C-alpha positions as CSV (number, residue, x, y, z in Angstrom):
1,M,-51.4,6.8,-228.0
2,A,-52.7,3.2,-228.2
3,A,-49.2,1.9,-228.6
4,I,-48.1,3.6,-225.4
5,G,-51.1,2.1,-223.6
6,V,-50.2,-1.4,-224.8
7,V,-46.6,-1.0,-223.8
8,L,-47.6,0.1,-220.3
9,I,-50.0,-2.8,-220.0
10,V,-47.4,-5.3,-221.1
11,K,-44.9,-3.8,-218.7
12,L,-47.3,-4.1,-215.8
13,L,-48.2,-7.7,-216.6
14,R,-44.6,-8.8,-217.0
15,R,-43.5,-7.2,-213.8
16,S,-42.5,-9.9,-211.4
17,S,-43.5,-10.0,-207.8
18,T,-39.9,-10.0,-206.7
19,E,-39.1,-6.4,-207.5
20,N,-38.7,-5.5,-203.8
21,V,-35.6,-6.1,-201.7
22,D,-37.0,-9.1,-199.9
23,G,-38.0,-10.8,-203.1
24,L,-34.6,-10.2,-204.7
25,L,-32.8,-11.6,-201.7
26,I,-35.0,-14.7,-201.8
27,E,-34.2,-15.1,-205.5
28,Q,-30.5,-14.7,-204.9
29,A,-30.5,-17.2,-202.1
30,R,-32.4,-19.7,-204.3
31,R,-30.0,-19.2,-207.2
32,V,-26.9,-19.7,-204.9
33,Q,-28.5,-22.9,-203.4
34,A,-29.3,-24.2,-206.9
35,Y,-25.7,-23.7,-208.0
36,N,-24.4,-25.4,-204.9
37,D,-26.7,-28.3,-205.4
38,R,-25.6,-28.7,-209.1
39,V,-21.9,-28.7,-207.9
40,S,-22.5,-31.1,-205.0
41,Y,-24.7,-33.6,-206.7
42,N,-23.3,-33.8,-210.2
43,S,-22.3,-37.1,-211.7
44,D,-18.6,-36.8,-211.0
45,A,-19.1,-35.8,-207.3
46,V,-21.6,-38.6,-206.7
47,H,-19.9,-41.5,-208.5
48,N,-16.3,-40.7,-207.6
49,S,-16.7,-40.3,-203.9
50,P,-15.5,-42.9,-201.4
51,P,-18.2,-45.2,-200.0
52,T,-19.8,-44.3,-196.6
53,M,-21.7,-46.2,-194.0
54,S,-24.9,-45.3,-195.7
55,D,-23.8,-47.1,-198.9
56,L,-24.9,-50.6,-197.8
57,F,-24.9,-52.1,-201.2
58,Y,-21.7,-50.5,-202.5
59,R,-19.6,-52.8,-204.7
60,P,-16.5,-51.4,-206.4
């Protein structure tokens, strides 16, 4: 009986606050944004792109 109580307590404490639809949608949007950021700002994308007007001190 005590083991069941401990399991239930652990389950309730580990439950995240995003177990509703809104929280899951927020988590999904953040995960997609993080993936897009990793793709857009990785080393190859940053260092192999042509210079722009904002690259004032660009020297090839």
